[in-house]
C-alpha positions as CSV (number, residue, x, y, z in Angstrom):
1,X,0.0,0.0,0.0
2,X,1.4,3.4,-1.0
3,X,1.9,6.1,1.6
4,X,-0.6,8.4,-0.2
5,X,-3.3,5.7,-0.2
6,X,-2.7,5.0,3.5
7,X,-3.0,8.7,4.3
8,X,-6.3,9.0,2.5
9,X,-7.7,5.9,4.2
10,X,-6.6,7.2,7.6
11,X,-8.3,10.5,6.9
12,X,-11.5,8.7,5.9
13,X,-11.4,6.6,9.1
14,X,-11.0,9.8,11.2
15,X,-13.8,11.5,9.3
16,X,-16.1,8.5,9.7
17,X,-15.6,8.6,13.5
18,X,-16.3,12.3,13.5
19,X,-19.5,11.9,11.4
20,X,-20.8,9.3,13.9
21,X,-20.0,11.6,16.8
22,X,-21.7,14.6,15.2
23,X,-24.8,12.6,14.1
24,X,-25.3,11.3,17.6
25,X,-24.8,14.8,18.9
26,X,-27.5,16.0,16.6
27,X,-29.8,13.1,17.7
28,X,-29.3,14.3,21.3
29,X,-30.5,17.8,20.5
30,X,-33.4,16.3,18.6
31,X,-34.4,14.3,21.7
32,X,-34.1,17.4,23.9
33,X,-36.4,19.3,21.5
34,X,-38.9,16.5,21.6
35,X,-39.3,16.9,25.3
36,X,-40.1,20.6,25.2
37,X,-42.2,21.0,22.0
38,X,-45.9,20.3,21.6
39,X,-47.6,17.0,20.7
40,X,-47.0,17.3,17.0
41,X,-43.6,15.5,16.5
42,X,-43.2,15.8,12.7
43,X,-42.8,19.3,11.4
44,X,-42.7,19.3,7.6
45,X,-41.9,23.0,7.4
46,X,-38.8,22.6,9.6
47,X,-37.6,19.6,7.6
48,X,-38.0,21.5,4.4
49,X,-36.0,24.4,5.8
50,X,-33.2,22.1,6.9
51,X,-33.0,20.4,3.5
52,X,-33.0,23.7,1.6
53,X,-30.3,25.1,3.9
54,X,-27.9,22.2,3.7
55,X,-28.3,22.0,-0.1
56,X,-27.7,25.8,-0.4
57,X,-24.5,25.4,1.6
58,X,-23.3,22.2,-0.2
59,X,-19.8,22.8,-1.6
60,X,-19.7,19.5,-3.5
61,X,-18.5,17.2,-4.9
62,X,-21.7,15.4,-3.9
63,X,-24.8,16.6,-5.7
64,X,-27.5,18.5,-3.9
65,X,-29.9,15.6,-4.4
66,X,-27.5,13.2,-2.7
67,X,-27.0,15.5,0.2
68,X,-30.8,15.8,0.5
69,X,-31.2,12.0,0.7
70,X,-28.5,11.7,3.3
71,X,-29.9,14.5,5.4
72,X,-33.4,13.0,5.1
73,X,-32.3,9.7,6.5
74,X,-30.5,11.5,9.4
75,X,-33.6,13.4,10.2
76,X,-35.7,10.3,9.9
77,X,-33.5,8.4,12.4
78,X,-33.5,11.3,14.8
79,X,-37.3,11.6,14.6
80,X,-37.7,7.9,15.3
81,X,-36.0,8.4,18.7
82,X,-39.0,10.6,19.7
83,X,-41.6,8.5,18.0
84,X,-41.8,5.8,15.3
85,X,-44.2,7.3,12.8
86,X,-46.7,5.0,11.0
87,X,-47.3,6.0,7.4
88,X,-50.2,4.5,5.5
89,X,-50.0,4.2,1.7
90,X,-51.8,2.7,-1.2
91,X,-50.4,-0.9,-1.4
92,X,-49.5,-3.6,-1.7
93,X,-45.8,-3.5,-0.9
94,X,-43.6,-2.6,-3.9
95,X,-45.8,0.2,-5.3
96,X,-44.5,3.6,-6.4
97,X,-46.6,5.0,-3.5
98,X,-44.5,3.1,-1.0
99,X,-41.3,4.4,-2.7
100,X,-42.7,8.0,-2.4
101,X,-43.5,7.4,1.3
102,X,-40.0,6.3,2.0
103,X,-38.5,9.1,-0.1
104,X,-40.4,11.7,2.0
105,X,-40.2,10.2,5.5
106,X,-37.0,8.2,5.3
107,X,-36.3,4.5,6.2
108,X,-36.8,4.9,9.9
109,X,-40.6,5.2,9.7
110,X,-43.0,2.2,9.7
111,X,-45.2,1.9,6.6
112,X,-48.5,0.1,6.3
113,X,-50.0,-1.0,2.9
114,X,-53.7,-0.3,2.4
115,X,-55.7,-2.0,-0.2
116,X,-57.9,1.0,-1.1
117,X,-57.4,4.8,-1.3
118,X,-60.3,5.0,1.2
119,X,-58.4,2.9,3.7
120,X,-55.4,5.3,3.7
121,X,-57.7,8.2,4.6
122,X,-59.6,6.1,7.2
123,X,-56.4,5.0,8.9
124,X,-55.2,8.5,9.4
125,X,-58.6,9.9,10.3
126,X,-59.0,7.2,13.0
127,X,-55.5,7.9,14.3
128,X,-54.3,4.4,13.5
129,X,-51.7,6.0,11.3
130,X,-49.9,9.3,11.7
131,X,-49.8,10.2,8.0
132,X,-50.9,8.9,4.6
133,X,-49.4,9.1,1.2
134,X,-51.6,9.1,-1.9
135,X,-51.0,9.8,-5.6
136,X,-52.7,12.9,-7.0
137,X,-51.5,13.4,-10.5
138,X,-49.1,12.1,-13.2
139,X,-47.4,14.3,-15.8
140,X,-48.4,11.9,-18.6
141,X,-51.7,10.5,-17.5
142,X,-53.2,13.4,-15.6
143,X,-55.1,13.5,-12.3
144,X,-55.8,10.6,-9.9
145,X,-59.5,11.2,-9.6
146,X,-60.1,8.9,-6.6
147,X,-57.7,11.0,-4.5
148,X,-59.4,14.2,-5.6
149,X,-62.9,12.8,-4.6
150,X,-61.6,11.7,-1.2
151,X,-60.0,15.0,-0.5
152,X,-63.3,16.7,-1.1
153,X,-65.0,14.4,1.5
154,X,-62.2,14.1,4.1
155,X,-61.4,16.4,7.1
156,X,-57.7,15.6,6.7
157,X,-55.2,18.2,5.7
158,X,-52.5,18.2,3.0
159,X,-49.1,18.7,4.8
160,X,-46.6,17.8,2.1
161,X,-46.0,16.8,-1.5
162,X,-43.6,14.3,-3.0
163,X,-42.7,14.3,-6.7
164,X,-41.3,11.0,-7.9
165,X,-39.7,10.3,-11.3
166,X,-41.5,7.2,-12.5
167,X,-39.4,4.6,-14.3
168,X,-41.4,1.7,-15.6
169,X,-39.8,-1.6,-16.3
170,X,-40.9,-4.8,-18.0
171,X,-40.6,-7.7,-15.6
172,X,-41.1,-11.4,-15.7
173,X,-39.9,-14.7,-14.2
174,X,-37.7,-15.9,-17.1
175,X,-36.0,-14.3,-20.1
176,X,-37.0,-13.0,-23.5
177,X,-40.0,-11.3,-25.0
178,X,-41.0,-14.0,-27.5
179,X,-43.3,-16.1,-25.5
180,X,-45.0,-13.4,-23.5
181,X,-48.8,-13.7,-24.0
182,X,-50.1,-11.4,-21.3
183,X,-48.9,-8.2,-19.6
184,X,-50.3,-7.1,-16.2
185,X,-50.1,-3.5,-14.9
186,X,-52.0,-0.6,-13.5
187,X,-54.1,1.3,-16.1
188,X,-52.0,4.4,-15.7
189,X,-48.8,2.5,-16.4
190,X,-50.3,1.1,-19.6
191,X,-51.0,4.7,-20.6
192,X,-47.5,5.8,-19.8
193,X,-45.9,2.9,-21.8
194,X,-48.4,2.8,-24.7
195,X,-46.0,3.4,-27.6
196,X,-43.3,1.0,-26.2
197,X,-45.9,-1.8,-25.9
198,X,-47.2,-1.2,-29.4
199,X,-43.7,-1.4,-30.8
200,X,-42.3,-4.3,-28.8
201,X,-45.3,-6.4,-27.8
202,X,-48.0,-5.8,-30.4
203,X,-51.0,-7.9,-30.0
204,X,-50.1,-9.1,-26.5
205,X,-53.0,-9.0,-24.1
206,X,-52.9,-6.1,-21.6
207,X,-54.7,-6.8,-18.2
208,X,-55.2,-3.8,-15.9
209,X,-55.0,-4.6,-12.2
210,X,-55.2,-2.6,-8.9
211,X,-51.5,-1.8,-8.7
212,X,-48.1,-2.4,-10.3
213,X,-47.0,-4.5,-7.3
214,X,-50.1,-6.7,-7.8
215,X,-49.1,-7.0,-11.5
216,X,-45.6,-8.2,-10.5
217,X,-47.1,-10.7,-8.1
218,X,-49.3,-12.2,-10.8
219,X,-46.6,-12.2,-13.4
220,X,-44.4,-14.2,-11.0
221,X,-47.1,-16.9,-10.7
222,X,-48.0,-17.3,-14.4
223,X,-46.0,-18.7,-17.3
224,X,-45.9,-16.5,-20.3
225,X,-46.9,-13.4,-18.3
226,X,-45.0,-10.2,-17.7
227,X,-45.7,-7.0,-15.7
228,X,-44.9,-3.3,-15.9
229,X,-43.7,-2.1,-12.6
230,X,-40.9,-0.5,-10.7
231,X,-37.6,-1.8,-9.5
232,X,-38.9,-2.3,-5.9
233,X,-41.6,-4.7,-7.2
234,X,-39.0,-6.6,-9.2
235,X,-36.9,-7.1,-6.1
236,X,-39.8,-7.9,-3.9
237,X,-41.3,-10.6,-6.2
238,X,-38.0,-12.0,-7.6
239,X,-38.5,-11.0,-11.2
240,X,-36.0,-10.3,-13.9
241,X,-36.0,-6.8,-15.5
242,X,-36.2,-7.5,-19.3
243,X,-36.4,-3.8,-20.3
244,X,-35.8,-0.7,-18.3
245,X,-37.3,2.7,-18.5
246,X,-40.0,1.8,-21.1
247,X,-42.2,4.9,-20.3
248,X,-42.9,6.9,-23.4
249,X,-42.0,10.2,-21.7
250,X,-38.5,10.2,-20.1
251,X,-39.7,13.0,-17.7
252,X,-42.6,10.9,-16.5
253,X,-43.3,12.0,-12.9
254,X,-46.1,11.3,-10.4
255,X,-46.9,13.8,-7.7
256,X,-48.0,12.4,-4.3
257,X,-49.6,14.2,-1.4
258,X,-48.9,13.6,2.3
259,X,-52.1,13.8,4.3
260,X,-52.4,14.2,8.1
261,X,-54.5,15.7,10.8
262,X,-52.7,19.1,10.6
263,X,-51.1,21.1,7.8
264,X,-47.8,22.9,8.1
265,X,-46.6,26.3,9.2
266,X,-44.9,28.6,6.7
267,X,-41.5,27.3,5.5
268,X,-40.6,30.2,3.2
269,X,-41.5,28.4,0.0
270,X,-44.9,26.9,0.1
271,X,-48.0,25.8,-1.7
272,X,-51.7,25.9,-0.8
273,X,-54.3,23.5,-2.1
274,X,-58.0,24.3,-2.1
275,X,-61.3,23.3,-3.5
276,X,-63.8,25.8,-5.0
277,X,-67.2,25.9,-6.6
278,X,-68.8,28.8,-8.4
279,X,-72.4,29.9,-8.8
280,X,-74.0,28.9,-12.1
281,X,-74.0,32.3,-13.8
282,X,-72.1,34.0,-16.6
283,X,-68.6,35.1,-15.6
284,X,-68.6,33.1,-12.3
285,X,-65.3,31.3,-13.1
286,X,-63.6,34.5,-13.9
287,X,-64.8,36.0,-10.6
288,X,-63.7,32.9,-8.8
289,X,-60.1,33.1,-10.0
290,X,-59.5,36.9,-10.4
291,X,-58.5,37.4,-6.7
292,X,-55.3,35.5,-7.3
293,X,-54.4,37.6,-10.3
294,X,-55.2,40.9,-8.5
295,X,-52.9,39.9,-5.6
296,X,-50.1,38.5,-7.7
297,X,-50.6,34.9,-6.5
298,X,-49.5,32.3,-9.0
299,X,-51.9,29.4,-9.7
300,X,-50.1,26.2,-10.6
301,X,-53.1,23.8,-10.9
302,X,-56.7,23.9,-11.9
303,X,-58.7,20.7,-12.2
304,X,-62.4,20.2,-12.3
305,X,-64.4,17.2,-10.9
306,X,-68.1,16.5,-10.6
307,X,-69.3,17.7,-7.3
308,X,-71.7,14.7,-6.8
309,X,-74.2,17.2,-5.5
310,X,-76.2,17.3,-8.7
311,X,-75.9,16.6,-12.5
312,X,-73.4,18.9,-14.3
313,X,-72.3,20.6,-11.1
314,X,-68.5,20.8,-10.6
315,X,-65.9,21.7,-8.1
316,X,-62.4,23.0,-8.9
317,X,-59.2,21.8,-7.3
318,X,-56.7,24.6,-7.2
319,X,-53.0,24.8,-6.2
320,X,-51.4,28.2,-5.6
321,X,-47.9,29.3,-4.6
322,X,-47.6,30.6,-1.1
323,X,-48.8,29.8,2.4
324,X,-52.3,30.8,3.5
325,X,-50.8,32.9,6.2
326,X,-48.8,34.9,3.6
327,X,-50.3,38.4,3.2
328,X,-51.1,38.1,-0.5
329,X,-52.6,34.6,-0.2
330,X,-54.6,35.6,2.8
331,X,-56.0,38.6,1.0
332,X,-56.9,36.5,-2.0
333,X,-58.7,33.9,0.1
334,X,-60.7,36.6,1.8
335,X,-61.8,38.1,-1.6
336,X,-62.4,34.6,-2.9
337,X,-64.9,33.8,-0.2
338,X,-67.0,36.7,-1.3
339,X,-67.5,35.2,-4.8
340,X,-67.3,31.4,-4.3
341,X,-70.3,29.2,-3.5
342,X,-67.9,26.8,-1.7
343,X,-64.3,27.1,-0.4
344,X,-62.4,24.3,1.3
345,X,-58.7,24.9,2.1
346,X,-57.0,21.4,1.9
347,X,-53.8,22.7,3.5
348,X,-50.7,24.8,3.1
349,X,-47.4,22.9,3.0
350,X,-43.7,23.2,1.9
351,X,-43.1,23.0,-1.8
352,X,-41.2,19.8,-2.5
353,X,-37.4,19.8,-2.0
354,X,-35.9,17.7,-4.7
């Protein structure tokens, strides 16, 4: 071993010892804070501020995203010393929703798979779970309507968002494409991989199931079957990845929402989600949205859904930039209430830290 190599390894050993000491010192401060703060252990606004600060101060060579992941896991482990959070998600295990939950909360939380979207909301409402993670929209396929409908009905608050780049893979137990007779996947994944399937597996039967993880499970049990799913499902069900990244749009991204019994305090860079309805008269939609324009509040999402209160009656799901406590947003909401037939603020929460 050269003297230079030995010197670098000795420096790494010393730095590793220092990292362990400092992480444990941080954990001690986190424990002390846990004893003096209120009953809400998880503070999404504080975590967002920490991630933004360490990324802004990152000198490299590690990328900001890598620093963010490392810091997320440190915060997750420290939080678990105060309380092990239980996070419900749309299952089964191996879904992209589980991946989003772990991305947002870190590996130190306990996750629970739910069969139905309704079950995720029910678990959090009943305080059986601390938080839930549900998909709300995909950049290729559009809105997840079931989530929107449940947000309208539920008293829960949105307290976070998780964008997740979705890479779809073709999986099977075996090799080759030639003898594949059936492909299982979620309907959205078929939509995201439509052109690839037409080119590489024309005429092969496509069977929509409840989740990509369920597709992987079925493909593992059936000769001549394949699944479209993520890498986590391939590992979980012991399947080979025949083709990677088969989504038609390389920027294919799903946005997930974190739901809880509270929203978040201002973090400095936030979003607010709300549901609106307008009276059925000419110009009502313009009146509904004009307060945002007058007060310089940017609207990032506008989605309509049937209200289920009567035929051809709709509600609008709106995302805006800013926290509801921000002056411009608060003024907009006050003006909005004067024109809207219905206003429900789903929550204010930190904009995602990538």
